[in-house]
DOTORSE-428880 format. One line per 2 residues: number of its first residue (from 1); for each residue x, y, z of C-alpha. Coordinates in pm, whole numbers, plus 50000, padded with zeros to 5 digits. Each point is the difference from the previous one (the first is absolute). Layout:
BEGIN
NUM> X/Y/Z; ... .
# end
This chain:
BEGIN
1> 43037/74699/73994; 49805/49686/49929 .
3> 49693/50011/50173; 49689/49700/50013 .
5> 49631/50046/49906; 49924/50052/50360 .
7> 50190/50299/50055; 49910/50174/49684 .
9> 49670/49938/50083; 50045/50181/50351 .
11> 50202/50281/49856; 49774/50037/49726 .
13> 49715/50034/50250; 50123/50301/50178 .
15> 50008/50187/49679; 49655/49904/49855 .
17> 49789/50247/50256; 50211/50297/49901 .
19> 49935/49936/49616; 49799/50242/49850 .
21> 49789/49723/49868; 49905/49928/50365 .
23> 49811/50393/50049; 49682/49931/49778 .
25> 49792/49738/49814; 50041/49989/49656 .
27> 49613/49879/49920; 49859/50303/49886 .
29> 50379/50056/49723; 49906/49696/49800 .
31> 50250/50130/49771; 50292/49982/50208 .
33> 49888/49669/50113; 50009/49880/49703 .
35> 50362/50159/49849; 50155/49846/50312 .
37> 49789/49636/49924; 50156/50065/49601 .
39> 50311/50054/50162; 50020/49659/50159 .
41> 50006/49815/49606; 50243/50284/49889 .
43> 50325/49819/49871; 50202/50291/50148 .
45> 50269/49870/50266; 49919/50265/50190 .
47> 49649/49841/50115; 50144/49663/50044 .
49> 49937/49979/50329; 49627/50209/50028 .
51> 49802/49705/50032; 50204/49841/50306 .
53> 50008/50331/50158; 49613/50055/49964 .
55> 49952/49654/50161; 50267/50091/50333 .
57> 49816/50266/50047; 49655/49821/50033 .
59> 50233/49779/50171; 50095/50276/50234 .
61> 49642/50090/50107; 50006/49650/50240 .
63> 50145/50188/50286; 49998/50379/49920 .
65> 49656/50132/49974; 50166/50360/49915 .
67> 50049/49827/49612; 49668/49934/49920 .
69> 49941/50283/49752; 50317/49874/49854 .
71> 49881/49582/50031; 49676/50137/49824 .
73> 50155/50165/49730; 50219/49725/49960 .
75> 49761/49730/49952; 49733/50238/49782 .
77> 50321/50042/49762; 50068/49637/49975 .
79> 49619/49918/49946; 50004/50233/49689 .
81> 50307/49877/49834; 49827/49677/50046 .
83> 50230/49777/50238; 49855/49689/50138 .
85> 49984/50078/50371; 49930/49586/50057 .
87> 50071/49848/50320; 50264/50297/50156 .
89> 50031/49934/50324; 49829/50381/50154 .
91> 49869/49932/50353; 50023/50339/50167 .
93> 50080/50222/49698; 49829/50321/50054 .
95> 49830/50140/49611; 49630/50176/50100 .
97> 49893/50156/49700; 50212/49786/49767 .
99> 49820/49904/49678; 49968/49681/49916 .
101> 49779/49991/49733; 50001/49684/49781 .
103> 50340/49917/50164; 50087/49643/49975 .
105> 50059/49911/50436; 49938/49589/49986 .
107> 50137/49865/50288; 50105/50306/50172 .
109> 50079/50040/50362; 49770/50299/50125 .
111> 49983/49896/50353; 50028/50291/50231 .
113> 50062/50242/49757; 49827/50354/49980 .
115> 49769/49998/49732; 49774/50291/50066 .
117> 49847/50149/49686; 50168/49783/49724 .
119> 49872/49949/49737; 49861/49625/49885 .
121> 49875/50043/49673; 49984/49739/49796 .
123> 50306/49822/50167; 50113/49650/50026 .
125> 49950/49942/50355; 50043/49582/49961 .
127> 50134/49824/50274; 50116/50354/50214 .
129> 50022/50013/50324; 49879/50300/50219 .
131> 49995/49887/50344; 49986/50300/50222 .
133> 49994/50261/49774; 49872/50325/50004 .
135> 49792/50079/49708; 49777/50276/50084 .
137> 49827/50199/49717; 50149/49744/49714 .
139> 49837/49981/49676; 49924/49726/49778 .
141> 49782/50174/49744; 49711/49715/50017 .
143> 49745/49862/50278; 49858/49705/50145 .
145> 49784/49836/49731; 49625/50000/50077 .
147> 49954/49628/50129; 49667/49810/50020 .
149> 49905/49835/49677; 50165/49640/49943 .
151> 49961/50011/49624; 50056/50243/49723 .
153> 49967/50320/50022; 49795/50138/49710 .
155> 49906/50345/50060; 50037/50314/50227 .
157> 49773/50307/50001; 50017/50308/50232 .
159> 49691/50130/50120; 49896/50393/49824 .
161> 50124/50149/50341; 50312/49787/50000 .
163> 49990/49872/50369; 49888/49665/49871 .
165> 50156/49725/49815; 49805/49728/49855 .
167> 50157/49687/49869; 49898/49608/49861 .
169> 50122/49735/49941; 49975/49626/49869 .
171> 49915/49950/50354; 49642/50094/49958 .
173> 50068/50257/50207; 49969/50360/49998 .
175> 50206/50185/50274; 49977/50425/50115 .
177> 50319/50131/50120; 50084/50283/50180 .
179> 50212/50237/49787; 50171/50184/50257 .
181> 50088/49665/50256; 49951/49748/49711 .
183> 49803/49848/50275; 49732/49754/49863 .
185> 49611/50136/50070; 49768/49693/49885 .
187> 50024/49692/49772; 49658/49974/49817 .
189> 49958/49640/49890; 49706/49897/49811 .
191> 50118/49909/49644; 50081/49649/49907 .
193> 50212/50011/49664; 50268/50303/49925 .
195> 49927/50307/50033; 49997/50196/49672 .
197> 50004/50377/50129; 49866/50226/50264 .
199> 49907/50386/50027; 49935/50207/50257 .
201> 49680/50239/49963; 50059/50368/49979 .
203> 49918/50102/50351; 50262/49695/50088 .
205> 49728/49819/50239; 49959/49704/49806 .
207> 50173/49737/49763; 49855/49836/49705 .
209> 50212/49681/49877; 49897/49754/49779 .
211> 50131/49634/49948; 50040/49667/49744 .
213> 49725/49850/50266; 49763/50228/49768 .
215> 49916/50252/50292; 50070/50368/50081 .
217> 49987/50063/50367; 49961/50362/50191 .
219> 50179/50030/50315; 50023/50269/50291 .
221> 50318/50140/50020; 50012/50104/50367 .
223> 49869/49645/50131; 50093/49745/49690 .
225> 49603/49876/50068; 49881/49916/49589 .
227> 49725/50212/49936; 49828/49821/49701 .
229> 50120/49747/49789; 49867/50016/49604 .
231> 49951/49659/49847; 49894/49928/49607 .
233> 50270/49992/49784; 50088/49664/49897 .
235> 50380/50005/49942; 50303/50205/50120 .
237> 49896/50414/50067; 50272/50119/49849 .
239> 49944/50356/50162; 49751/50216/50218 .
241> 49943/50392/50058; 49825/50201/50231 .
243> 49760/50322/49896; 50064/50338/50134 .
245> 49747/49963/50292; 50042/49616/50051 .
247> 49618/49939/49876; 50179/49763/49716 .
249> 50246/49752/49906; 50073/49901/49661 .
251> 50174/49704/49909; 50156/49777/49737 .
253> 50061/49644/49932; 50147/49709/49788 .
255> 49595/49933/49997; 50050/50284/49698 .
257> 49769/50229/50174; 50007/50289/50213 .
259> 49745/50042/50275; 49917/50311/50220 .
261> 49859/49942/50350; 49804/50134/50252 .
263> 50262/50059/50326; 49713/50031/50308 .
265> 49787/49684/49848; 50310/49837/49804 .
267> 49799/49898/49776; 50051/50034/49590 .
269> 49805/50305/49783; 50173/49971/49693 .
271> 50173/49739/49769; 50198/50133/49727 .
273> 50051/49775/49735; 50133/50005/49619 .
275> 50415/49869/50058; 50077/49685/49825 .
277> 50274/49864/50273; 50152/50058/50329 .
279> 49942/50424/50119; 50321/50046/50111 .
281> 49903/50375/50189; 49743/50265/50068 .
283> 50003/50332/50162; 49726/50290/50035 .
285> 50001/50330/49821; 50143/50313/50216 .
287> 49643/50126/50001; 49899/49626/50061 .
289> 49715/49974/49746; 50211/49785/49751 .
291> 50197/49695/50011; 50333/49923/49775 .
293> 50064/49552/49961; 50258/49839/49782 .
295> 50015/49657/49930; 50229/49660/49852 .
297> 49746/50064/49721; 50245/50318/49888 .
299> 49691/50272/50094; 49927/50286/50224 .
301> 49643/50061/50073; 49856/50317/50154 .
303> 49689/49959/50199; 49705/50207/50116 .
305> 50000/49928/50381; 49630/50090/50048 .
307> 49842/49798/49704; 50250/49770/50011 .
309> 50018/50055/49582; 50309/49960/49811 .
311> 50127/50301/49852; 50290/49930/49804 .
313> 50224/49744/49876; 50381/50087/49946 .
315> 50193/49778/49827; 50359/50047/49816 .
317> 50189/49756/50239; 50115/49639/49825 .
319> 50080/49869/50350; 49858/49999/50363 .
321> 49903/50327/50111; 50169/49999/50341 .
323> 49919/50278/50179; 49737/50315/49889 .
325> 49972/50308/50285; 49794/50338/49870 .
327> 50197/50369/50002; 49975/50182/50284 .
329> 49743/50238/49820; 49811/49742/49889 .
331> 50030/50056/49659; 50190/49730/49830 .
333> 50095/49667/50105; 50348/49811/49988 .
335> 50076/49604/49956; 50259/49830/49981 .
337> 50057/49640/49858; 50244/49726/49908 .
339> 49988/50119/49700; 50279/50233/50116 .
341> 49791/50287/49922; 49847/50272/50213 .
343> 49666/50187/49862; 49880/50265/50063 .
345> 49573/50061/49930; 49765/50267/49981 .
347> 49698/49898/50257; 49706/50145/49771 .
349> 50142/49955/49639; 50130/49667/50128 .
351> 50311/50058/49741; 50343/49897/50041 .
353> 50192/50331/50061; 50359/49883/50024 .
355> 50197/49694/50025; 50278/49990/50166 .
357> 50194/49725/49861; 50417/50048/50151 .
359> 49976/49702/50235; 50064/49655/49852 .
361> 49857/49777/50202; 49690/49926/50263 .
363> 49877/50347/50176; 49983/49903/50358 .
365> 49846/50343/50076; 49955/50340/50012 .
367> 49954/50305/50267; 49966/50355/49962 .
369> 50205/50293/50104; 49865/50177/50320 .
371> 49931/50339/49803; 49827/49700/49733 .
373> 50216/50166/49676; 50194/49686/50007 .
375> 50030/49617/49933; 50223/49748/50172 .
377> 49970/49668/49821; 50211/49656/50093 .
379> 50052/49688/49813; 50102/49686/49940 .
381> 50299/50176/49779; 50190/50044/50313 .
383> 49935/50394/49971; 49766/50280/50144 .
385> 49837/50297/49743; 49925/50287/50097 .
387> 49764/50190/49765; 49822/50308/49943 .
389> 49629/49991/50009; 49921/50290/49775 .
391> 50235/49876/49699; 50062/49663/50068 .
393> 50366/50046/49963; 50240/49802/50200 .
395> 50197/50247/50248; 50257/49769/50137 .
397> 50030/49583/49998; 50137/49863/50310 .
399> 50317/49720/49988; 50140/49826/50257 .
401> 49795/49701/50150; 50115/49675/49832 .
403> 49620/49809/50035; 49646/50077/49923 .
405> 49925/50317/50159; 49687/49896/50229 .
407> 49860/50354/50199; 50104/50372/50006 .
409> 49899/50289/50165; 50036/50408/50023 .
411> 50115/50148/50268; 49704/50278/50169 .
413> 50176/50323/49789; 50045/49777/49706 .
415> 50408/50034/49990; 50085/49652/50068 .
417> 49903/49612/49866; 50024/49702/50218 .
419> 49989/49646/49813; 50058/49644/50094 .
421> 50077/49709/49742; 49981/49613/49968 .
423> 50443/50091/50041; 49933/50019/50425 .
425> 50099/50385/49995; 49791/50329/50063 .
427> 50138/50292/49764; 49924/50369/50090 .
429> 50002/50243/49744; 50052/50420/49905 .
431> 49687/50077/49793; 50154/50273/49853 .
433> 50358/49879/49867; 49879/49605/49997 .
435> 50255/49828/50169; 50031/49757/50311 .
437> 50044/50156/50288; 50038/49744/50182 .
439> 50006/49604/50026; 49851/49809/50274 .
441> 50114/49610/50031; 49850/49756/50299 .
443> 49689/49788/49856; 50020/49712/49926 .
445> 49742/49995/49730; 49804/50184/49707 .
447> 49883/50319/50190; 49620/50034/49992 .
449> 49932/50316/50129; 50189/50344/50069 .
451> 49907/50291/50144; 50079/50361/50163 .
453> 49938/50106/50398; 49846/50336/50028 .
455> 50354/50108/50085; 50175/49889/49701 .
457> 50281/49891/50187; 49898/49656/50044 .
459> 49838/49712/49759; 49832/49751/50040 .
461> 50028/49680/49805; 49837/49657/49972 .
463> 50108/49676/49835; 49929/49613/50055 .
465> 50319/50039/50272; 49822/50231/50234 .
467> 49929/50423/50009; 50254/50194/50102 .
469> 50063/50366/50052; 50323/50190/49929 .
471> 50146/50323/49990; 50078/50199/49712 .
473> 50106/50310/50144; 50384/49984/50120 .
475> 50178/49779/49760; 50371/50161/49982 .
477> 50216/49876/49739; 50329/49970/50109 .
479> 50129/49697/49772; 50239/50062/49682 .
481> 49781/49931/49715; 50292/49768/49814 .
483> 49947/49768/50321; 49611/49951/49883 .
485> 49884/49714/49799; 49611/49928/49890 .
487> 49872/49664/50018; 50248/49771/49808 .
489> 49784/49747/49761; 50342/49781/49879 .
491> 50370/49942/50058; 50291/49796/49864 .
493> 50374/49937/50092; 50198/50042/49672 .
495> 50195/49729/49906; 50335/50076/50155 .
497> 49803/49977/50325; 50140/50400/50070 .
499> 49667/50197/49929; 49632/50020/49995 .
501> 49762/50144/49791; 49654/50141/50193 .
503> 49713/50143/49809; 49743/50159/50152 .
505> 49650/50205/50007; 50177/50334/50012 .
507> 50072/49893/49590; 50405/49940/50053 .
509> 50255/49751/50011; 50261/50004/50236 .
511> 50337/49812/49996; 50147/49928/50370 .
513> 50358/49885/50066; 49963/49652/50217 .
515> 50307/50053/50180; 49941/50378/50113 .
517> 49585/50002/49962; 50070/50376/49818 .
519> 49782/50097/49737; 50251/49997/49667 .
521> 49707/50114/49754; 49674/50122/49899 .
523> 49848/49925/49693; 49716/50247/49887 .
525> 49701/49960/49703; 49754/49835/50120 .
527> 49643/50191/50037; 49859/49733/50177 .
529> 50108/49735/50289; 50278/49733/49947 .
531> 49904/49637/49985; 50323/49778/49943 .
533> 50325/50038/49948; 50298/49784/49859 .
535> 50345/49991/49888; 50135/49924/49697 .
537> 50227/49642/50043; 50317/50243/50006 .
539> 49890/50220/50264; 50040/50352/49738 .
541> 49625/50027/49969; 49682/50041/50204 .
543> 49677/49933/49857; 49708/50143/50140 .
545> 49606/49986/49936; 49736/50177/50112 .
547> 49581/50101/49972; 50112/50280/49839 .
549> 49987/49675/49735; 50390/50048/49841 .
551> 50293/49883/50052; 50305/50099/50044 .
553> 50399/49934/50022; 50203/50150/50202 .
555> 50416/50034/49978; 50136/49931/50361 .
557> 50307/50196/49922; 49843/50293/49890 .
559> 49614/50020/50140; 49908/50049/49657 .
561> 49725/49903/49825; 50094/49780/49713 .
563> 49669/49882/49847; 49653/50086/50028 .
565> 49749/49643/49911; 49650/50138/49948 .
567> 49689/49801/49876; 49833/49864/50266 .
569> 49668/50177/50035; 49978/49913/50350 .
571> 50145/49931/50337; 50357/49773/49938 .
573> 49960/49723/50281; 50308/49778/49878 .
575> 50352/50045/49788; 50226/49661/49997 .
577> 50339/49974/49754; 49980/49812/49677 .
579> 50263/49886/49844; 50277/50106/50241 .
581> 50024/50360/50005; 49897/50087/49601 .
583> 49606/49987/50060; 49761/50049/50275 .
585> 49666/49877/50074; 49633/50204/50120 .
587> 49695/49929/50141; 49712/50263/50046 .
589> 49626/50083/50130; 50001/50046/49654 .
591> 49940/49643/49968; 50300/49962/49763 .
593> 50375/49847/49970; 50253/50174/49813 .
595> 50373/49934/49924; 50219/50245/49952 .
597> 50385/50071/49867; 50168/50173/50215 .
599> 50271/50139/49771; 49766/50189/49789 .
601> 49756/50014/50298; 49739/49897/49697 .
603> 49677/49762/50073; 50088/49618/49821 .
605> 49678/49836/50078; 49661/50046/50164 .
607> 49817/49705/50117; 49641/50046/50010 .
609> 49740/49778/50187; 49952/50011/50371 .
611> 49675/50212/50023; 50065/50163/50346 .
613> 50289/50079/50205; 50343/49874/49937 .
615> 50150/49885/50352; 50339/49853/49916 .
617> 50257/49849/49710; 50251/49749/50037 .
619> 50273/49886/49720; 50077/49634/49941 .
621> 50299/49872/50134; 50114/49976/49588 .
623> 49882/50310/49945; 49726/49922/49736 .
625> 49720/50034/50176; 49840/50201/50265 .
627> 49682/49931/50211; 49742/50275/50137 .
629> 49699/49974/50190; 49724/50240/50082 .
631> 49689/50097/50182; 49809/49875/49744 .
633> 50069/49713/50165; 50190/49836/49735 .
635> 50346/49899/49951; 50216/50035/49584 .
637> 50304/49871/49905; 50153/50214/49717 .
639> 50268/49902/49719; 50237/50326/50003 .
641> 50128/49977/49675; 49690/50009/49857 .
643> 49765/50161/50238; 49744/49744/49953 .
645> 49810/49814/50318; 50075/49636/50058 .
647> 49810/49897/50210; 49661/50105/50250 .
649> 49980/49860/50333; 49666/50045/50119 .
651> 49915/49847/50370; 50025/50275/50281 .
653> 49738/50159/50135; 50101/50374/50057 .
655> 50260/50215/49933; 50345/49754/49961 .
657> 50293/50239/50154; 50304/49850/49874 .
659> 50096/49697/49790; 50402/49902/49965 .
661> 50124/49757/49773; 50222/49690/50181 .
663> 50371/50014/49995; 50003/49755/49725 .
665> 49715/50151/49806; 49795/49699/49943 .
667> 49713/50117/50245; 49852/50335/50153 .
669> 49875/50061/50342; 49677/50285/50059 .
671> 49848/50120/50337; 49663/50165/50003 .
673> 49710/50193/50170; 49846/49681/50046 .
675> 50226/49859/50215; 50128/49756/49837 .
677> 50321/49913/49849; 50065/49839/49631 .
679> 50261/49779/49808; 49949/50021/49585 .
681> 50182/49782/49739; 50230/50326/49833 .
683> 49938/49758/49663; 49637/49875/50012 .
685> 49892/50244/50211; 49806/49731/50228 .
687> 49951/50071/50353; 50260/49740/50224 .
689> 49880/50089/50299; 49761/50189/50234 .
691> 50114/50130/50361; 49705/50153/50209 .
693> 50179/49966/50384; 50017/50381/50015 .
695> 49679/50157/50167; 49993/50376/49851 .
697> 50167/50118/49670; 50347/49861/49897 .
699> 50216/50325/49976; 50301/49819/49870 .
701> 50192/49708/49880; 50301/49863/49912 .
703> 50190/49704/49870; 50329/49868/50175 .
705> 50315/49943/49801; 49957/49639/49983 .
707> 49649/50068/49821; 49849/49696/50257 .
709> 49790/50241/50247; 49856/50336/50026 .
711> 49959/50247/50250; 49733/50186/50066 .
713> 49846/50339/50196; 49654/50097/49994 .
715> 49772/50262/50231; 49883/49723/50236 .
717> 50346/50118/50160; 50209/49681/49908 .
719> 50238/49819/49789; 49962/49677/49844 .
721> 50264/49738/49907; 49934/49769/49719 .
723> 50087/49701/49830; 49945/50005/49621 .
725> 50039/49689/49975; 49775/49835/50187 .
727> 49753/50334/50051; 50041/50017/50355 .
729> 50077/50212/50300; 50313/49964/50123 .
731> 49983/50291/50258; 49795/50297/50072 .
733> 50158/50276/50249; 49802/50210/50216 .
735> 50151/50290/50143; 49885/50284/49820 .
737> 49661/50203/50175; 49902/50181/49634 .
739> 50010/49970/49634; 50335/49806/49897 .
741> 50073/50219/49709; 50361/49863/49827 .
743> 50270/49699/50082; 50322/49953/49865 .
745> 50236/49735/50007; 50378/50004/50094 .
747> 50192/49879/49689; 50086/49680/50199 .
749> 49602/49957/50056; 50139/49985/50393 .
751> 49826/50285/50109; 49623/50119/49882 .
753> 49943/50407/50071; 49715/50130/50051 .
755> 49762/50344/50083; 49678/50077/50060 .
757> 49736/50255/50089; 50042/49939/50353 .
759> 50354/50247/49932; 50191/49730/50111 .
761> 50282/49771/49807; 50062/49671/50067 .
763> 50312/49726/49922; 49915/49625/49920 .
765> 50179/49695/50049; 49846/49811/49690 .
767> 50096/49639/50097; 49871/50026/50362 .
769> 49757/50257/49918; 50091/50221/50298 .
771> 49993/50381/50036; 50346/50066/50094 .
773> 50017/50428/50024; 49711/50269/50000 .
775> 50148/50273/49879; 49762/50310/50139 .
777> 50006/50397/49999; 49818/50090/49700 .
779> 49666/50153/50134; 49819/49986/49684 .
781> 49924/49748/49763; 50272/49828/49834 .
783> 49993/50084/49582; 50300/49823/49916 .
785> 50339/49777/50060; 50270/49900/49836 .
787> 50323/49790/50067; 50314/50118/49857 .
789> 50198/49812/49744; 50247/49872/50203 .
791> 49784/49908/50307; 50155/50191/50223 .
793> 49675/50281/50090; 49614/50046/49979 .
795> 49882/50302/49927; 49617/50118/50068 .
797> 49786/50262/49925; 49641/50077/50189 .
799> 49693/50276/49973; 50229/50150/50311 .
801> 50175/50187/49698; 50349/49847/50162 .
803> 50254/49758/49816; 50217/49778/50261 .
805> 50278/49774/49909; 50020/49717/50177 .
807> 50369/49789/50063; 50056/49687/50265 .
809> 50255/49972/50241; 50142/49722/49803 .
811> 50083/50096/49677; 49733/49917/49720 .
813> 49665/50051/50122; 49866/49685/49785 .
815> 50265/49780/50239; 49817/50149/50330 .
817> 49883/49766/50277; 49763/50051/50381 .
819> 50305/50059/50108; 50153/50314/49811 .
821> 49830/50309/50017; 49887/50205/49669 .
823> 49926/50359/50085; 49968/50330/49762 .
825> 50356/50120/49911; 49880/50349/49851 .
827> 49621/50132/49933; 49948/50285/49796 .
829> 49623/50235/50009; 49802/50158/50243 .
831> 49813/49888/50269; 49636/50042/49850 .
833> 49811/49851/50260; 49920/50019/50438 .
835> 50115/49653/50099; 50023/49915/50414 .
837> 49997/49610/49934; 50155/49836/50302 .
839> 50096/50318/50162; 50049/50077/50382 .
841> 49851/50274/50204; 49986/49886/50323 .
843> 49989/50321/50283; 50036/50238/49735 .
845> 49841/50362/50101; 49809/50250/49826 .
847> 49807/49769/49761; 49690/50103/49968 .
849> 49703/49710/50048; 49904/50029/49577 .
851> 50390/49971/49960; 49979/49673/50204 .
853> 49711/49913/49831; 50183/50002/49695 .
855> 50285/49839/50113; 49803/49739/50078 .
857> 49863/49957/49714; 50298/49991/49794 .
859> 50170/49727/50191; 50149/50197/50261 .
861> 50068/49847/50338; 49982/50184/50349 .
# end
């Protein structure tokens, strides 16, 4: 009997409430959830209708409250299977207790829905309609930001009893907050320049602050009143600390001195001189009889508090000593430096006892474990180190961050570590195993401070953007692991437009089918994150390059590694083909360029000359020359066959980001952090043009195919078209609200595609300069875009850990106009952060005042 869809749905709805699936919530049965979710992707014909049946169950709950358990289970399973649930008409659905953590729900209509007890942890709620929905006891996993500062937040600290938080900012104010309610208790105003730090007294009744304004100020915590101002330093104050009884304060400064002050009178009682450069920090010993200091002069010094005399000069560091601390028993001091080492010294003898040398870049800080047996260190090398204090042996290396680690703390029981990084993430680690437990994303800038709350189920963090509170106790990992991606560094279409290769922080390269979005192959072998990928000209191989200093060649069909190219001694920044598919050229942080023979895997030429990181190489159209650009502010031209340097192009005053040959090979264009673009004669090396309209670093520049025009993009948020025959600006394109990171011309040069740190891709008409399409959807900075060789599709990747394929309703994306619709065709990856922009919450029931405040902060509308 043939029945239509509506009749089938009606019959289906009558059966759903009888199913065992409708008797028990599966939230505590994650194994069952994941088993059913896996069947959605099973090719067995018996499961072909599973996904559609689950959607039908959710639909059934609109009219029948008795199927709410089945509907909640269905939506949880679809979410576990990483099924997109965007733009669904789910008004009136009843899915209480559903787990929608990491779900992608953009544009879905939940008006009049029963969403009681639903979890929305790190969920995409952009443009979602919640009008009149019931939302009792829902869970976001985040709390409203602490709002008040009007400039970047520079630090946070709990009071000794953990009932208050103090923060300080570039707005020259200090603010005190109630831990429980998040209410601002008082604002401390008085400093006239950037505040360097604050510290509570041991009893929590006072705060000491120090600033670039050369003063130290003492404040009463309850009233917010300034008690004392200490003046005497002649340059920035870098540290200040109370003595145990608050009778004295010790301070250090860029004026090369340490001073001891009497709290009650505000008078300086001791001046300690000896350092020959800025003093970075100072600290009392646990018994307050001594002081330790460290300096840019590479030394550590120990001083007697009562007499002010220098007791020890500790020398051994080969660079600026960033910080120093007494061990909890006061018998040793531990120093850390830009020379990448941590050193342990005996206080009495002044002898160096241990040197800890595993870090490969500047050490930014150390922490002692609560029991005093371990040291935690964090570094610009992107790692954290866990060390045994007695033996000096490294117990764990914590790897996961992809940029400098700026802050870290132990939990009060010493079982966990929280860290914050320039990669804008917070990570939670298990001390015994060294494994990462959790990653928290949402800040848009470097994480400056992290702290555990006293119950350790919450974390407080600060960044230049805001102060945030996170719940870390209740994450439920239901997503199938094959759906999870890490940050994608780069992606490329295959020559025939049928595949996409992506490379990632997770050290893998993945191959995707353009038509279905399914993963075809995973290539594993790199030991650090992969920076870039290329297809061979025939599309049979993938070339990858990595922070592990290697280039690898992979066979697409088998997934096997064919060649391993080793030789660079540091990170590889760029790789290009040379002479068709037979040779490669690479450049590195190690200041060298290497030419490789692909058939043998051997290095053919080593090109040396640059004195700093080499950012990019480009091959001339005839394949006879290479142009390179570097952080040494120069561009160099090399002969491919001999390896000789032919030209040195000097003129830029900052790092050179890009350099390319013109299509006819007669010119070179370069762009730099000095805000300029320069055109050079490729034969003589003479500078032909200097283009100076950009107001900030120029990130990228490209020639038009006819060689008469170029297009550039910049950190000033603009794109400029230039006529290089006249040196005149043709048009400036305004539309992005943050750094424009990449530009791509369509093959016929009629369209320009741009992406930005504002998380948006824009399509521009080149002749008119008009913006014709805005592609929104990513909720993280866009890391890469590429146009398919056939011009039909655009692919993008983002720090939100997703890849999106975009297409137009008119056939080819390069032919799109304002009248066409451009949308994403598929998305892979798991939603990585809570987003609520342009969501609607009118007349919702059950939200707490804190949750309402959070919604408003994130762009939701009531």
